[in-house]
N, C-alpha and C positions, 0 to 999 in steps of 0.2 A: 616219401611218396610225393610225386609231382602234383602240381595244381590240376593239370589236365586229367591225370589218372584218378585223382581223388574226386574230381567233379564227375568223371565218367562212372565211377562206382556209385556215387550218390544218385546220379541220373537213372542208372539201371534199377536200383532199389526202389526209387520213387515211381518209375514207370510201371514196374510189376504190380505195385499196389494200386496204382491209378487205373490200370486196364481191367481190373476185375469186374467192374460194374458196367462195362460198355456193351456187353452182349445183349442185355435187355434193351438198351437204347437202340441198337441196330435193328432189333426185331420190331420195335414200335415204329421206327422210321420206315422199315420195309412194309409194314401193314398199312401205314398212311399213304405210301407211294402207290401200293396196289389199289387202295380205295380211290385215290385220285385218278389213276389210270382208268378205272371202271367208270367214274363219273365224267371224265374228260379224256376219251381215247385219243384226241388230237395231240396229247403230249408225247405220244409215241412217234409222231412225225418229226422230221428235222426242224421244221418251222415251230411247231409246238414246244419241242424241247428247248429250242433257242430262246423263245420268249419266256419260258419258265426260268431258265438259268439266268436270263438278263434281270429278272425281278429278284432272284435269289442272290445274285452276285454281290450287290452292295451290302446286303444284310450279312452275307458270309464274311466280307472284309471287315465290317465294323465289329462283328462278333469275334473275329480273330484279334482285332485291335483291343477289345475289352478283355478277352481271355489272356492275352499277353501280360496284362497288368494283374489280373486276378491270380494267375498262376504264380506271379512274383510277390503276391501278398498285398496288392494294391487294388485300386479301382479308379475309373475316371468318369466324370460327369460332363466332359467336354467333347464327347464323340460327335453328338449332333451338330454343335457349332463348327467343329472341324470339317464335317461333311459339307456344311453350307459354305464355309470359307473356301474349301477346295473347289466347289462348283463356281463360286464367284471369281476366284483367281483365274480359273480356266476360261470363263466367259469374258473376262476383261483383258486378257493377254493374247488370246489366240487370234484376235482380229487386228493386232498391232504388228509391228515389225518383228516381234519375237516369234510369231507364227505358232504352229502346233508344237514343234519340239521345244521351243522356249516356254510355251505355256505349261507343258507337262513338267519341265524342269522346275519352273517357278512353283507349281503345286507341290512337287516333291520336296523342294528346298524349304518352303514355308512349313510344311508338315513336320519335317525332321527338326527344324530349328525350334518350333514351338514345343515339340515333345522333349527335346534336349534341355531347354530352359526349365520346363515344368519338372522334369526328372531331377535336374540339379537342385532346384528349390526343395523338392521333397527329400532328396537324399542328403544334402548337406545341411539344410536348416532343420531337418527332422520334423517337418510339418506333415500332418495327415494328408494323404493323397486326395481324399474326397473333398477336403476344404480347398486345397490348392486348385484342383480341377474345377470346382464349382465357381471360384472366383475367375479362373481362366475362361470358363464358358461365357461369362458376361462380357469379358474383354474381347474375346474372339467374335462373339455375335455383334458387338459394337463396331469392330473393324470391318466385318462383312457388310454391315449396313452402310458404313461410310463409303466403302468401295462401290457398292451397288445398292442404292436405297430401295429399288424395286426390281422385280424379275426382268431380266433382259440380257444384254451382252451378245456375244457372237460365238457360236460353235460351228465349225465347217460341216456342211452336209455329209461330206465323205467320211468324216470321223464318226458322226452319228450312225451312218449306215454300216460302217465297219464294226463298231462296238455294239450297236443295238439294232442290227438288221435281222436278216433271216438265216444267219449262220451262227453256230454255237461258239463264237469267239469268246464270250464271257466265260463259258465252261473251260475252254482251253487256257484262258488267263488264270482261272482259279487253280487249275492243275499246276501251272507253272509256279504260282505263288506258294502252293503247298510243297512242291519239290524244293523251292528256295528255302522254305522254312525248315525242311528236313536237313538240307545242307547246312543251314545256320546252326542247327542243333549239334552238328559235329564239331563246332568250334568251342573253345573254352567259355566264351560269353554266352553262347546258346545253352550249353550245359548248365551254366551258372544261373540262368533264369529259373529253371526248375529247382535246382539245389537251394538257392537263396530263398525261394518262396516256401519251400518245405521246412527248412531249418536254417535261418540266416546266421545264427551263431555258429552252428556246426559247419556251414558252408564257408564262413569267414576263417575259421580255424583250419579248414582244409585248403586254404589258399585262394578261395574264390573272391574276386574284387567286388564285394556286394554293392557298394555305392555306384561303381561304374556299370555294373549289370543293370541296376535300377534306371540309370540315365538312358542306357541303350534301349531298355524295354519301353520306356516312355517315348523315345524318339521313333522307334519302329511302330509303336501303337498309333502315334499321331500321323505317321506317314501313311499307314493303311487307311485311316479315316479320311485323310485328305484325298487319297487316290479314289476312294469310294465316291467322294464328292465330284471328282473329275468324271467318273463314269455316269453318275446321275445327271450331270450337265450334258453329257453326250446323249443320254436317253431323252431328255426333255428339249434339247436343242438350245438351252439358255442357262443362265445362272440365276439362282434364287437365294437371297440371304438368310432365309429361314427354312429352306427345304429339308434340312437335316434334322429338324427338331425331334421327330419320332424315333430316330435311330439310337438315341442315348438309352432310353429304357428298353427298346427292343434288343439292343446288343447285350444288355445285362440279362434279360429274359432268356435269350437264345443260349448264352453261355451257361446259365443255371440249368436250363433244360438239358444241356450237354454234359452236366455233371461237374462243372467247374465250381469250386468252393470260393466263398468270399474272402477267406483268410489265408489263402495260399496253401500249397501242399496238397491240393486235391484237384484232380481233373487232368485232361489232356487236350491238346489242340484239335486232335481228330474228333474228340467228343464235342468240343465247342462247334466245330463245323457241322457235325451231325445235328446238333441242337439248332443251328440256324436253318438247316434244311427242314427239320421237323416243324419249326415255327412257320416257315414259309409255306410248307405243304398244308399245315393245319389251317392257315388263313384261306388258302384256296379251296380246301375241302368244305369248310364252313360256308364259303360263298356259294359253292355249287349245291350245297344242301339247303340253301335258302335262308341261312341265319341272317337276321338283320344286324347291322353294324354294332348296335349296343350289345346284343347277345354274343357276338363274336368276341368283344372285349371281355365280357364276363367269363365266357368259356376259356379264353386264353389265360385269364388270371387263375381260374380254378385248376387248370391243367398244370400251370407253372407251380402253384402252391403244392399240388400233389406230387410233382416231380421232385420238389425239395423235401417235403414232409415224409413221404413213403420210405425212401432210403434211410432217413434218420430213425424212423420208428422201427424199421427192420433191424437196424444196427443195435438199438437199445434192447430189442427183444432178444437178439443173440447174446448180448452182454449179460442178460439176466439168467440165461440158462447155465 
């Protein structure tokens, strides 16, 4: 049996098991979307939809970045610093001779390079991903502060208007990224991300290059986080060396809401994206219901704990029958 066919068989079996619990998530997301539309009918307009998707888009990207590693059996604490670094690089390069194309390439290259190095350390030195990315988060934050000690830099107005104006460009970009992810899953490396996360030993015996898959997963994860920083810079019109701080925990929370497990072998990318949508809508709904910020944090925490605990309790209940 070839490596591709073996990985494909593993992927199919894993996906069938992972898709079982998504129906309930879709219903919850739909209910919150309806409630949000009732509270804020403006979301049904092009402008309202555009603004909502612009706020959701960075969270969706970082959730995909986090889910990529969680599906592969890892986790990263460097998401927030990577977002900040992406914003800083964009703001410090686009006003130079590199221009916008050069700035975008610089953000993408740095994201891929940091992810590849991190993945190589985790894969070849057999170090825990959470420790390596925690150390990396401090280093990345330091680099961002050296490049731009305080908010500033330059983002062209036309880029901000294009990405964060009154058209749903952010939503279209998300659709393109999701389609690119689906295309990537058709490759041996893409199939290997799911297979290695579910059963690394079995995947290795089936011909999946587990270490190479891990490096690619880290590289793509960091790329998505850096690009999220580029979008945030376009939103704000400048770079900020600490603007990505909240995204680390939010990316984990959204992935968990979407049913992605911490130890690999559980969850789907579509579930993670739905989790990011649910978290984004929840925040907006609580705002329109008049929740104070402190109560919003408490409510988010309780809902996330429930999202993790309820399925586990139900599974244990079925096992006892």
